[in-house]
Residue, then its C-alpha position, 0 to 999 in steps of 0.5 A: m845795621v852799621t856798627s863800628v868795631f875797633l881793632s886792637p893791636k893785641k888781636t888779629v883781624p880774624d880773631t876780632v871779627a869772629e869775636w864780634i860775630s859770635n857776640n852779636l849775631s849768634e842765635n843761641p847761647e853756645k854761639t854755634f848758630f847764626g840764623s841766615t848770616f852772610v859775610l863777605v871777605p876779601t880772599k878765600s884764605a880769609a874765609k877759611t881763617l874766619a870759619a876756623k876762628l868761629a869754630e875755635r870759639a864754639g869749641e871743637a865738639a860744636a858744629i857751626g850753622g846758619i852762616e855763609i862766608s864768601t868772597f865777592e868774586v864767588f858771590a858775584a858769580e853765583m848771582t850772575k848764574s841766577l839771572p835770566v838769560a835773554t836770547a835774540a830771536d832768529 
């Protein structure tokens, strides 16, 4: 799915992304469960900020589930761990 999201100069990027994810990917009315959603962000700091913004939107008493937020480096490292390793015969 490709969607255009226009960034407003009145909101930060994490606020805009959290709002879009909450409004478009949430699987329950409380906007606390996101199925099996995977979001790539540029930095670990961006991942923490986005997670905090999603939690803020859901409310302090709610837990967020079904979403994984990761950097490309972490994602690539996890993918290479799961690849089979070929060894040369002696």
